[in-house]
LUMDREN-891562 format. One record per residue (C-alpha): residue in one letter; x, y, z. Coordinates in steps of 0.001 Angstrom, whole numbers, plus 500000, padded with zeros to 6 digits. Each point is the difference from the previous one (the first is absolute). Example, Ala and Ser with C-alpha at 12.3 -4.5 7.8 and 13.67 -1.06 7.14 Angstrom:
2
A512300495500507800/S501370503440499340/
***
This chain:
441
X259403574856063526/X498819503443501241/X502573502746500263/X499896502329503109/X501717502789498051/X497815502921499229/X499751501017496406/X501723503118498964/X498047503003498990/X500618500966496422/X499578503295498224/X496379500894499418/X499184499521496289/X499054503006497922/X496293500678500073/X497683502192497941/X496370500808500279/X498122497958497406/X499606501698496579/X496524500682498683/X498488499788496668/X498132503209499273/X496907500478497942/X497371502681499596/X496433499303499011/X498229502334497586/X497977501547502924/X503186501170501713/X500268497145502603/X503629499218500647/X500823496270500559/X503160498774501614/X500598496211499863/X502574498331502291/X500578496411498741/X501221498185503149/X500596496285499356/X498985497805502895/X497522502587501377/X496793498093499561/X497833502465501911/X499309502840497585/X499855503486501597/X498378502808498150/X499458503590501279/X498372502960498437/X501072503465500999/X497324502586499131/X501280503506499551/X497631501241502702/X501675502197502559/X497866500937502991/X500113503599498974/X497210498929497541/X497592499460502835/X497504502829500714/X501136501825503160/X496705499296501776/X500050496343499056/X503506498861500924/X500212496267500493/X497726499250497014/X502929498449498012/X500750497705502872/X496341498809500208/X500019499340496302/X503121497918500195/X498864497943502951/X496578499210498432/X501310498860496612/X500084496291500988/X496428499943501441/X498548499219496584/X499934501203496327/X497229500708497540/X500489496604498328/X500603498160503309/X498031501787502714/X500339499398503736/X501390496621501225/X500096498517496495/X503085502083499231/X501861498578503090/X498922496479499230/X501074500242496325/X503338501585500996/X500720497376502682/X499401497280497379/X503137501288498167/X502025500000503217/X500458503771499766/X500189502695502683/X499194503600499212/X500652503154501942/X500117503804499619/X501052503045501774/X500906503653499612/X503139502126500547/X500319503777499576/X501251499218496494/X497811497254498545/X497407497322500425/X501444496509499885/X497938496865499161/X501812496664500043/X499388496276499439/X502111497036500793/X498991496746498271/X501524496577499214/X501171499934496383/X497337497222499346/X497202502484500825/X501271503176498467/X498061499762496799/X496701499731501896/X500987502514502740/X501255502849497753/X496521500996498696/X498720500061503552/X502885502241501002/X499036502357497115/X496333499975501006/X500950501040503535/X501822503044498600/X497805500937497145/X496458499028500985/X499734499557503754/X496361499800501311/X500721502335503024/X496649498938501398/X498406502282502598/X500197497542502915/X503667499294499210/X501005503579499770/X498188500935503221/X501701497075501758/X503413501137498984/X499276503496501036/X499033498605503448/X503176497965500089/X502064503107499206/X498211501850502923/X500843497063502323/X503562500085498790/X500270503689500916/X498768499315503491/X502568497176500341/X502769502348498875/X498900502689502520/X500164497375502744/X503477498677499174/X502846502378500802/X502430498656497469/X497437500035497128/X498878503472501006/X503578501323499967/X500559498529496606/X496729501446498603/X500901503505501160/X503439500113498318/X498886501104496545/X498128502991501599/X503142500845502047/X502153500036496819/X497908501555497319/X497785503075499802/X496318499321500432/X499365501629496674/X501113496703498382/X498212496657499867/X503202498306500974/X499711501345503498/X496874497964500769/X499252496282500402/X499614497974496834/X496715498575501224/X498244503288500762/X498605501259503292/X496691499420501842/X498583503262498652/X501006499380496354/X498610496375500176/X496617501530501018/X500000502056496806/X499562497259497382/X498039496836499283/X499793497164497496/X498957502139497048/X503073502273500552/X502289496975500216/X498710498579496732/X500339503356498309/X503534500416501259/X501033496605498658/X498399500613496664/X501656503384499583/X503513499162501230/X500753496254499251/X501729500295496663/X502866498441497988/X501457503468499415/X503300500131501879/X499385496583501556/X502521497206500236/X499351496225500104/X502884497860501377/X499883496266499490/X502603497689501428/X500462496240500074/X500795496953497909/X498167500466496664/X501065496801498294/X497208499223497522/X498207503319500758/X500026503340498171/X499641502632502746/X499596502825497442/X497094498163498423/X498421499602503447/X500357503698500618/X498686500927496607/X496982497762500382/X499208501282503484/X500764503711499544/X500484500773496275/X496463501441499587/X500091502040503199/X499602503689499204/X501298502858501990/X497918502676501529/X501978502994498946/X500362501390503501/X503530501418500617/X501854499071503170/X502056502370502220/X502742498816502305/X500627502421502894/X503293501514500820/X499156500628503700/X501537502824501990/X501291499244503502/X498090501072503122/X501559502213502664/X501731497542502296/X498714499809503532/X499905497797503017/X496702498279501069/X499108497845503014/X496814497973499546/X498661499127503474/X499783496399501085/X499582500275503784/X501913497397502034/X501561498469496857/X503062497895500973/X501615500676496606/X500105502866497573/X499931499649496278/X502429502420498396/X500265501190496396/X502597502461498693/X499316500847496370/X500814502429497221/X499506500565496248/X502617498142497857/X500573499057496315/X498660497617497349/X501901497348498178/X500591502235496978/X502217502349502106/X503678499342499302/X500658500001503725/X497623497131500567/X502627497211500101/X502098501855502577/X496973501013501978/X498756496415500085/X503407498882501297/X499961502711502639/X496552499006501284/X501110496345500120/X503071500922502134/X497809502024502364/X497063497693500390/X499603497416497273/X501744496925501535/X500389498460503456/X503478501462500272/X498836503475499044/X501138503022502094/X496488500547501436/X499409496433500875/X503499499355501457/X499734503054502255/X496313500061501000/X499439496298500321/X503291498258500493/X501827502480502165/X497236501825501816/X497186497449499983/X497411502629499297/X498033497912497383/X499645496673498369/X500905501583496712/X500167503249498055/X500028500451496261/X500434502546497243/X497886499595496831/X499420501998496803/X496802500475498021/X500315501184496411/X497404501746497931/X499978500967496346/X501354503352501124/X501833500063503351/X499381497815503007/X500762499910503661/X502217498194502494/X498914498765503446/X501662498771503140/X497699497982502177/X499772497710502978/X498321499296503353/X501829501111503095/X499512499719503797/X498141502998501200/X502609500870502573/X502667500390497348/X497916501376497041/X501126503594500304/X503618498892500290/X499505497706497022/X498840502883497871/X503008502115500955/X502395497100499312/X498363499151496684/X500268503568498790/X503722500002501044/X500556496798498017/X498357501550496991/X502446502900500100/X502263498330497406/X501979503192499484/X501271499609503525/X500973496405499451/X500487499187496328/X499562496497498668/X502986497680499822/X501108497830497074/X499316496839502042/X496419501122500788/X499280500786496368/X501499496683498771/X497794498057502385/X496893501911498875/X500822499581496323/X500554496275500485/X496704499649501777/X498015501932497408/X501554498245496956/X500631496518501225/X496543499359501483/X498317500946496658/X500051496425498624/X497923498904502999/X497505502808499643/X499446499189496367/X500177496156500112/X496269499549499138/X497734501144497110/X498023501968502565/X503101501728501369/X501055501024496416/X496513501233498943/X499403501971503192/X503352501823499778/X499504500697496271/X496516501392500596/X501285502393502657/X502590501291497535/X497369500414497380/X497900502028502378/X502927502314500593/X500525500540496236/X503056497749499920/X500569496710498232/X501446496638501144/X503496500938498913/X500122502350503055/X500887497064502291/X503313499115498288/X500786503698499366/X499492500695503669/X502108496995501060/X502854501306497856/X499714503436501539/X499762498670503459/X503288498118499596/X501669503352499158/X498767501945503083/X502755501201502274/X499866501072503590/X500280503597498895/X497113499585497503/X497739498504502618/X500885502756502550/X499519502820497493/X496637498623498680/X498535499518503529/X501179503444501271/X498534501676496901/X496602498342500202/X499317499408503737/X499065503194501761/X501490501225503272/X496483500306501380/X497888497025498960/X496392499250501163/X499778498128503309/X496868498084500817/X499485498111503291/X496910497964501016/X500377499459503735/X499323501020503534/X499164503733500367/X502605500147502844/X502553500076497194/X498967503556499178/X502719501741502042/X502875497818498749/X498896500448496395/X499212503737500401/X496433499794498645/X496532499779501205/X498104496723499749/X497147499815497504/X496989497701500042/X499856497210497410/X498944501695496752/X497024498784498004/X501053498168496839/
***
Protein backbone atom coordinates (compact mmCIF):
# COMPACT_ATOMS: atom_id res chain seq x y z
CA UNK A 1 0.00 0.00 0.00
CA UNK A 2 1.37 3.38 -0.98
CA UNK A 3 1.50 6.15 1.61
CA UNK A 4 0.55 9.69 0.59
CA UNK A 5 2.57 11.16 3.44
CA UNK A 6 5.68 12.98 2.30
CA UNK A 7 8.97 11.79 3.80
CA UNK A 8 10.51 14.08 6.35
CA UNK A 9 13.72 15.87 5.51
CA UNK A 10 16.52 14.76 7.77
CA UNK A 11 19.71 16.54 8.73
CA UNK A 12 22.24 16.60 5.91
CA UNK A 13 25.01 14.12 6.73
CA UNK A 14 28.53 15.39 7.29
CA UNK A 15 30.53 15.63 4.07
CA UNK A 16 34.20 16.14 3.27
CA UNK A 17 36.08 16.58 0.04
CA UNK A 18 37.74 13.25 -0.81
CA UNK A 19 41.25 12.83 0.57
CA UNK A 20 44.09 12.35 -1.87
CA UNK A 21 47.12 10.14 -1.73
CA UNK A 22 50.16 12.28 -2.55
CA UNK A 23 53.30 11.24 -4.35
CA UNK A 24 56.14 13.03 -6.09
CA UNK A 25 58.11 11.55 -8.95
CA UNK A 26 61.87 12.03 -9.04
CA UNK A 27 61.52 14.61 -11.83
CA UNK A 28 59.42 16.85 -9.58
CA UNK A 29 55.95 15.98 -10.89
CA UNK A 30 53.41 15.97 -8.06
CA UNK A 31 50.70 13.29 -8.27
CA UNK A 32 47.43 13.42 -6.33
CA UNK A 33 45.33 10.25 -6.38
CA UNK A 34 41.65 10.34 -5.38
CA UNK A 35 40.39 6.78 -4.95
CA UNK A 36 36.62 7.01 -5.52
CA UNK A 37 34.89 3.63 -5.35
CA UNK A 38 32.10 3.29 -7.89
CA UNK A 39 33.49 5.97 -10.24
CA UNK A 40 34.32 3.78 -13.22
CA UNK A 41 35.23 6.65 -15.53
CA UNK A 42 38.74 7.68 -14.58
CA UNK A 43 39.46 11.40 -14.81
CA UNK A 44 43.06 12.59 -15.04
CA UNK A 45 44.19 16.20 -15.40
CA UNK A 46 47.66 17.66 -15.70
CA UNK A 47 48.26 21.25 -14.61
CA UNK A 48 51.45 22.61 -16.13
CA UNK A 49 52.99 25.48 -14.19
CA UNK A 50 52.80 27.72 -17.24
CA UNK A 51 51.29 31.14 -16.51
CA UNK A 52 50.52 33.25 -19.54
CA UNK A 53 53.12 35.75 -18.40
CA UNK A 54 55.60 33.26 -19.93
CA UNK A 55 54.39 34.14 -23.42
CA UNK A 56 56.50 36.61 -25.45
CA UNK A 57 54.59 39.91 -25.49
CA UNK A 58 54.46 39.98 -29.27
CA UNK A 59 53.18 36.39 -29.47
CA UNK A 60 50.41 36.30 -26.92
CA UNK A 61 48.01 33.47 -27.61
CA UNK A 62 50.74 30.97 -28.46
CA UNK A 63 50.08 28.92 -25.29
CA UNK A 64 46.42 28.65 -26.25
CA UNK A 65 47.29 27.41 -29.75
CA UNK A 66 49.66 24.80 -28.33
CA UNK A 67 46.99 23.50 -25.95
CA UNK A 68 44.31 23.26 -28.61
CA UNK A 69 46.58 21.45 -31.05
CA UNK A 70 47.83 18.76 -28.64
CA UNK A 71 45.15 16.24 -29.61
CA UNK A 72 45.72 16.56 -33.37
CA UNK A 73 48.45 13.92 -33.35
CA UNK A 74 51.69 12.96 -31.64
CA UNK A 75 55.12 11.95 -32.91
CA UNK A 76 54.31 8.28 -32.37
CA UNK A 77 50.68 8.56 -33.56
CA UNK A 78 50.58 11.32 -36.19
CA UNK A 79 47.39 12.82 -37.57
CA UNK A 80 44.15 10.88 -37.45
CA UNK A 81 45.84 7.75 -36.08
CA UNK A 82 46.04 9.40 -32.67
CA UNK A 83 42.30 10.06 -32.60
CA UNK A 84 41.50 6.55 -33.83
CA UNK A 85 43.77 4.92 -31.25
CA UNK A 86 42.40 7.11 -28.47
CA UNK A 87 38.79 6.41 -29.42
CA UNK A 88 39.46 2.67 -29.28
CA UNK A 89 40.10 3.08 -25.55
CA UNK A 90 36.85 5.04 -25.05
CA UNK A 91 38.77 8.11 -23.94
CA UNK A 92 38.13 11.80 -24.46
CA UNK A 93 40.99 14.30 -24.19
CA UNK A 94 40.90 18.07 -23.92
CA UNK A 95 43.12 21.02 -23.07
CA UNK A 96 42.92 24.72 -22.36
CA UNK A 97 44.73 27.62 -20.74
CA UNK A 98 44.06 29.96 -17.86
CA UNK A 99 46.14 32.91 -16.72
CA UNK A 100 47.77 30.52 -14.23
CA UNK A 101 48.39 27.26 -16.04
CA UNK A 102 47.78 24.97 -18.99
CA UNK A 103 45.39 22.11 -18.19
CA UNK A 104 45.31 18.85 -20.15
CA UNK A 105 42.70 16.26 -19.17
CA UNK A 106 41.48 12.81 -20.14
CA UNK A 107 38.33 10.93 -19.15
CA UNK A 108 38.40 7.19 -19.84
CA UNK A 109 36.53 4.09 -18.68
CA UNK A 110 38.55 2.13 -16.17
CA UNK A 111 38.76 -0.74 -18.68
CA UNK A 112 40.71 1.46 -21.09
CA UNK A 113 42.92 3.46 -18.76
CA UNK A 114 46.02 1.29 -19.16
CA UNK A 115 45.99 1.81 -22.92
CA UNK A 116 44.88 5.44 -22.79
CA UNK A 117 47.41 6.76 -20.28
CA UNK A 118 50.44 6.47 -22.60
CA UNK A 119 48.46 8.38 -25.26
CA UNK A 120 47.64 11.07 -22.70
CA UNK A 121 51.35 11.36 -21.92
CA UNK A 122 52.27 11.51 -25.62
CA UNK A 123 49.86 14.41 -26.18
CA UNK A 124 51.57 16.38 -23.42
CA UNK A 125 55.18 15.37 -23.98
CA UNK A 126 55.55 14.74 -27.72
CA UNK A 127 52.70 16.35 -29.68
CA UNK A 128 53.27 16.57 -33.42
CA UNK A 129 52.00 20.19 -33.72
CA UNK A 130 51.98 19.76 -37.48
CA UNK A 131 52.03 22.88 -39.67
CA UNK A 132 48.52 22.41 -41.07
CA UNK A 133 47.01 21.74 -37.64
CA UNK A 134 48.66 24.76 -36.05
CA UNK A 135 47.59 27.08 -38.87
CA UNK A 136 44.04 25.74 -38.68
CA UNK A 137 43.82 26.48 -34.95
CA UNK A 138 45.24 29.95 -35.47
CA UNK A 139 42.47 30.47 -38.03
CA UNK A 140 39.88 29.15 -35.59
CA UNK A 141 41.07 31.59 -32.94
CA UNK A 142 40.79 34.47 -35.43
CA UNK A 143 37.22 33.39 -36.18
CA UNK A 144 36.50 33.18 -32.44
CA UNK A 145 37.68 36.78 -32.02
CA UNK A 146 35.31 37.94 -34.74
CA UNK A 147 32.46 36.08 -33.05
CA UNK A 148 33.27 37.71 -29.71
CA UNK A 149 33.28 41.17 -31.32
CA UNK A 150 29.88 40.47 -32.86
CA UNK A 151 28.26 39.28 -29.61
CA UNK A 152 27.61 41.97 -27.02
CA UNK A 153 27.67 39.70 -23.98
CA UNK A 154 30.88 37.98 -25.05
CA UNK A 155 32.50 41.30 -25.89
CA UNK A 156 31.60 42.75 -22.49
CA UNK A 157 33.09 39.71 -20.74
CA UNK A 158 36.25 39.86 -22.86
CA UNK A 159 36.86 43.51 -21.94
CA UNK A 160 36.54 43.02 -18.17
CA UNK A 161 40.18 42.03 -17.43
CA UNK A 162 41.41 45.13 -19.24
CA UNK A 163 39.00 47.26 -17.22
CA UNK A 164 40.29 45.80 -13.96
CA UNK A 165 44.06 45.46 -14.43
CA UNK A 166 46.79 47.73 -15.73
CA UNK A 167 47.72 46.98 -19.33
CA UNK A 168 51.32 46.48 -18.18
CA UNK A 169 50.25 42.99 -17.05
CA UNK A 170 49.41 39.94 -19.17
CA UNK A 171 46.36 39.35 -16.98
CA UNK A 172 44.67 42.40 -18.53
CA UNK A 173 44.43 40.75 -21.96
CA UNK A 174 42.56 37.81 -23.45
CA UNK A 175 43.98 34.35 -22.79
CA UNK A 176 43.77 33.47 -26.48
CA UNK A 177 45.71 36.45 -27.81
CA UNK A 178 44.66 39.13 -30.27
CA UNK A 179 44.51 39.32 -34.05
CA UNK A 180 47.82 41.19 -34.12
CA UNK A 181 49.68 38.76 -31.87
CA UNK A 182 48.32 35.74 -33.75
CA UNK A 183 49.88 37.16 -36.91
CA UNK A 184 53.30 37.19 -35.23
CA UNK A 185 53.93 33.45 -34.93
CA UNK A 186 53.70 30.22 -36.92
CA UNK A 187 54.09 26.49 -36.48
CA UNK A 188 57.83 26.59 -35.77
CA UNK A 189 57.25 29.06 -32.94
CA UNK A 190 54.46 26.89 -31.52
CA UNK A 191 56.66 23.80 -31.48
CA UNK A 192 59.52 25.73 -29.89
CA UNK A 193 57.24 27.12 -27.18
CA UNK A 194 55.93 23.66 -26.29
CA UNK A 195 59.44 22.19 -26.16
CA UNK A 196 60.69 24.99 -23.94
CA UNK A 197 57.78 25.28 -21.51
CA UNK A 198 56.08 21.88 -21.15
CA UNK A 199 57.83 20.46 -18.13
CA UNK A 200 57.19 18.37 -14.99
CA UNK A 201 58.75 21.10 -12.84
CA UNK A 202 55.98 22.58 -10.71
CA UNK A 203 53.36 20.48 -12.52
CA UNK A 204 50.60 18.51 -10.80
CA UNK A 205 48.84 15.40 -12.08
CA UNK A 206 45.45 14.65 -10.53
CA UNK A 207 43.94 11.19 -11.06
CA UNK A 208 40.48 10.34 -9.74
CA UNK A 209 38.26 7.28 -9.98
CA UNK A 210 37.83 3.65 -8.92
CA UNK A 211 41.30 2.05 -9.04
CA UNK A 212 40.39 -1.44 -7.88
CA UNK A 213 43.03 -3.70 -9.44
CA UNK A 214 45.07 -0.75 -10.72
CA UNK A 215 48.09 1.12 -9.40
CA UNK A 216 47.66 4.76 -10.45
CA UNK A 217 51.14 5.71 -9.23
CA UNK A 218 52.65 3.01 -11.43
CA UNK A 219 50.63 4.38 -14.36
CA UNK A 220 51.95 7.87 -13.70
CA UNK A 221 55.52 6.64 -13.24
CA UNK A 222 55.41 4.67 -16.48
CA UNK A 223 53.95 7.57 -18.48
CA UNK A 224 55.84 10.51 -16.96
CA UNK A 225 58.73 9.17 -14.86
CA UNK A 226 61.41 9.79 -17.50
CA UNK A 227 60.06 13.23 -18.49
CA UNK A 228 62.76 15.82 -17.89
CA UNK A 229 62.21 19.45 -17.03
CA UNK A 230 63.51 22.30 -19.15
CA UNK A 231 64.88 24.42 -16.34
CA UNK A 232 62.91 27.52 -17.34
CA UNK A 233 61.65 29.40 -14.29
CA UNK A 234 58.03 30.57 -14.14
CA UNK A 235 56.72 33.89 -12.86
CA UNK A 236 53.19 34.46 -11.62
CA UNK A 237 52.10 38.08 -11.89
CA UNK A 238 50.79 40.15 -9.03
CA UNK A 239 48.85 42.55 -11.27
CA UNK A 240 48.17 46.15 -10.32
CA UNK A 241 44.70 47.56 -10.79
CA UNK A 242 43.82 49.91 -13.63
CA UNK A 243 42.39 53.35 -13.00
CA UNK A 244 38.62 52.72 -12.90
CA UNK A 245 36.53 54.38 -15.58
CA UNK A 246 33.22 54.12 -17.39
CA UNK A 247 33.05 52.94 -20.99
CA UNK A 248 30.17 52.66 -23.44
CA UNK A 249 30.89 50.44 -26.45
CA UNK A 250 28.54 51.43 -29.25
CA UNK A 251 25.92 48.99 -30.53
CA UNK A 252 23.51 51.20 -32.52
CA UNK A 253 19.82 50.31 -32.09
CA UNK A 254 20.56 47.49 -29.63
CA UNK A 255 17.43 46.54 -27.70
CA UNK A 256 19.47 45.47 -24.70
CA UNK A 257 22.68 46.58 -23.05
CA UNK A 258 25.26 44.22 -21.58
CA UNK A 259 26.58 45.67 -18.33
CA UNK A 260 29.68 44.72 -16.36
CA UNK A 261 30.75 46.35 -13.09
CA UNK A 262 34.15 45.07 -11.99
CA UNK A 263 37.01 45.68 -9.58
CA UNK A 264 40.21 44.00 -8.35
CA UNK A 265 39.69 41.56 -5.50
CA UNK A 266 41.61 38.92 -3.54
CA UNK A 267 42.84 35.36 -3.99
CA UNK A 268 41.96 32.29 -1.93
CA UNK A 269 45.04 32.62 0.26
CA UNK A 270 43.77 35.91 1.70
CA UNK A 271 42.28 35.33 5.18
CA UNK A 272 39.28 37.44 4.16
CA UNK A 273 38.42 35.07 1.31
CA UNK A 274 35.62 33.09 3.08
CA UNK A 275 33.87 36.28 4.21
CA UNK A 276 34.30 37.91 0.80
CA UNK A 277 32.95 34.79 -0.92
CA UNK A 278 29.87 34.90 1.30
CA UNK A 279 29.42 38.61 0.61
CA UNK A 280 29.52 38.10 -3.15
CA UNK A 281 27.02 35.26 -2.83
CA UNK A 282 24.60 37.46 -0.87
CA UNK A 283 24.92 40.19 -3.46
CA UNK A 284 24.74 38.17 -6.64
CA UNK A 285 25.56 34.50 -6.24
CA UNK A 286 22.07 33.02 -5.91
CA UNK A 287 18.61 33.61 -7.33
CA UNK A 288 17.56 35.31 -4.09
CA UNK A 289 20.58 37.61 -4.08
CA UNK A 290 20.16 41.32 -3.51
CA UNK A 291 20.99 42.23 -7.10
CA UNK A 292 18.71 39.65 -8.69
CA UNK A 293 15.84 40.28 -6.28
CA UNK A 294 15.86 44.01 -6.94
CA UNK A 295 16.81 44.25 -10.62
CA UNK A 296 14.95 41.19 -11.91
CA UNK A 297 12.14 40.38 -9.51
CA UNK A 298 11.06 43.82 -8.35
CA UNK A 299 11.96 46.02 -11.29
CA UNK A 300 11.86 43.63 -14.24
CA UNK A 301 15.00 45.15 -15.77
CA UNK A 302 16.66 41.83 -16.71
CA UNK A 303 16.23 38.09 -16.95
CA UNK A 304 19.04 37.74 -14.42
CA UNK A 305 22.06 39.42 -12.91
CA UNK A 306 24.98 37.76 -11.18
CA UNK A 307 28.16 38.48 -9.25
CA UNK A 308 31.17 36.24 -9.77
CA UNK A 309 34.76 36.10 -8.59
CA UNK A 310 37.92 35.10 -10.46
CA UNK A 311 40.98 34.17 -8.41
CA UNK A 312 44.57 34.28 -9.58
CA UNK A 313 47.74 33.08 -7.86
CA UNK A 314 48.03 36.65 -6.57
CA UNK A 315 44.83 38.68 -6.35
CA UNK A 316 41.82 38.40 -8.60
CA UNK A 317 38.69 40.33 -9.51
CA UNK A 318 34.95 40.41 -8.94
CA UNK A 319 32.35 41.14 -11.60
CA UNK A 320 28.66 42.04 -11.64
CA UNK A 321 27.08 41.26 -15.00
CA UNK A 322 23.83 40.95 -16.86
CA UNK A 323 21.84 41.99 -19.93
CA UNK A 324 19.30 44.78 -19.44
CA UNK A 325 16.64 46.52 -21.51
CA UNK A 326 18.17 49.53 -23.22
CA UNK A 327 15.57 51.92 -21.83
CA UNK A 328 16.53 51.06 -18.24
CA UNK A 329 20.28 50.43 -18.64
CA UNK A 330 21.46 53.71 -17.12
CA UNK A 331 19.07 53.31 -14.19
CA UNK A 332 20.22 49.72 -13.76
CA UNK A 333 23.84 50.85 -13.41
CA UNK A 334 22.86 53.44 -10.80
CA UNK A 335 20.77 50.93 -8.87
CA UNK A 336 23.43 48.21 -9.03
CA UNK A 337 26.04 50.60 -7.67
CA UNK A 338 23.64 51.52 -4.86
CA UNK A 339 23.14 47.85 -4.00
CA UNK A 340 26.91 47.33 -3.96
CA UNK A 341 27.27 50.00 -1.28
CA UNK A 342 27.21 47.50 1.55
CA UNK A 343 28.35 50.07 4.10
CA UNK A 344 25.01 51.81 3.62
CA UNK A 345 23.10 48.55 4.11
CA UNK A 346 25.14 45.92 5.99
CA UNK A 347 24.43 42.24 5.53
CA UNK A 348 22.00 40.54 7.87
CA UNK A 349 22.50 37.31 9.74
CA UNK A 350 19.70 35.67 7.75
CA UNK A 351 21.30 36.62 4.42
CA UNK A 352 24.68 35.28 5.50
CA UNK A 353 23.20 32.01 6.79
CA UNK A 354 21.43 31.42 3.47
CA UNK A 355 24.62 32.12 1.53
CA UNK A 356 26.71 29.86 3.74
CA UNK A 357 24.17 27.05 3.43
CA UNK A 358 24.17 27.38 -0.35
CA UNK A 359 27.96 27.40 -0.64
CA UNK A 360 28.53 24.48 1.71
CA UNK A 361 25.52 22.24 1.16
CA UNK A 362 25.72 22.16 -2.64
CA UNK A 363 29.35 20.98 -2.52
CA UNK A 364 28.45 17.24 -2.53
CA UNK A 365 26.62 17.77 -5.83
CA UNK A 366 29.50 19.68 -7.42
CA UNK A 367 31.98 16.96 -6.52
CA UNK A 368 29.83 13.87 -7.07
CA UNK A 369 31.90 12.58 -10.01
CA UNK A 370 35.56 11.81 -10.59
CA UNK A 371 35.66 14.62 -13.14
CA UNK A 372 34.22 17.11 -10.65
CA UNK A 373 36.82 16.15 -8.06
CA UNK A 374 39.78 16.23 -10.44
CA UNK A 375 38.78 19.55 -12.01
CA UNK A 376 38.42 21.27 -8.63
CA UNK A 377 41.67 19.79 -7.38
CA UNK A 378 43.58 20.95 -10.45
CA UNK A 379 42.22 24.50 -10.07
CA UNK A 380 43.54 24.55 -6.51
CA UNK A 381 46.91 23.17 -7.61
CA UNK A 382 47.16 25.95 -10.20
CA UNK A 383 46.64 28.48 -7.42
CA UNK A 384 49.40 26.99 -5.30
CA UNK A 385 46.92 25.38 -2.89
CA UNK A 386 46.16 21.74 -2.19
CA UNK A 387 42.99 19.66 -1.98
CA UNK A 388 42.64 20.25 1.77
CA UNK A 389 41.60 23.82 1.00
CA UNK A 390 38.02 22.71 0.25
CA UNK A 391 37.37 21.39 3.76
CA UNK A 392 39.34 24.20 5.38
CA UNK A 393 37.30 26.74 3.44
CA UNK A 394 34.01 25.03 4.36
CA UNK A 395 34.92 25.23 8.05
CA UNK A 396 35.80 28.91 7.70
CA UNK A 397 32.62 29.63 5.73
CA UNK A 398 30.50 28.20 8.53
CA UNK A 399 32.07 30.69 10.95
CA UNK A 400 31.44 33.81 8.83
CA UNK A 401 29.16 36.34 10.51
CA UNK A 402 27.21 39.20 9.02
CA UNK A 403 29.77 41.62 10.44
CA UNK A 404 32.63 39.61 8.88
CA UNK A 405 31.03 39.62 5.44
CA UNK A 406 30.19 43.32 5.64
CA UNK A 407 33.71 44.25 6.75
CA UNK A 408 35.44 42.11 4.10
CA UNK A 409 33.36 43.48 1.25
CA UNK A 410 33.66 47.12 2.27
CA UNK A 411 37.44 46.72 2.62
CA UNK A 412 37.92 45.06 -0.77
CA UNK A 413 35.26 46.50 -3.08
CA UNK A 414 36.08 50.10 -4.12
CA UNK A 415 33.63 52.97 -4.03
CA UNK A 416 34.41 53.66 -7.69
CA UNK A 417 34.56 50.39 -9.67
CA UNK A 418 34.96 50.10 -13.42
CA UNK A 419 31.68 50.22 -15.38
CA UNK A 420 31.49 48.76 -18.86
CA UNK A 421 28.37 48.89 -21.04
CA UNK A 422 27.97 47.44 -24.52
CA UNK A 423 24.81 48.98 -25.95
CA UNK A 424 23.08 51.74 -27.87
CA UNK A 425 25.13 54.98 -28.12
CA UNK A 426 22.00 56.87 -27.02
CA UNK A 427 22.88 55.71 -23.49
CA UNK A 428 25.83 58.13 -23.43
CA UNK A 429 24.02 60.96 -21.65
CA UNK A 430 22.51 58.73 -18.98
CA UNK A 431 25.87 57.07 -18.29
CA UNK A 432 27.86 60.29 -18.50
CA UNK A 433 30.34 59.02 -21.09
CA UNK A 434 30.92 59.21 -24.82
CA UNK A 435 30.21 56.11 -26.90
CA UNK A 436 33.22 54.30 -28.40
CA UNK A 437 33.35 52.10 -31.49
CA UNK A 438 33.88 48.37 -30.97
CA UNK A 439 37.57 47.90 -30.19
CA UNK A 440 39.71 45.51 -32.19
CA UNK A 441 40.56 42.40 -30.23
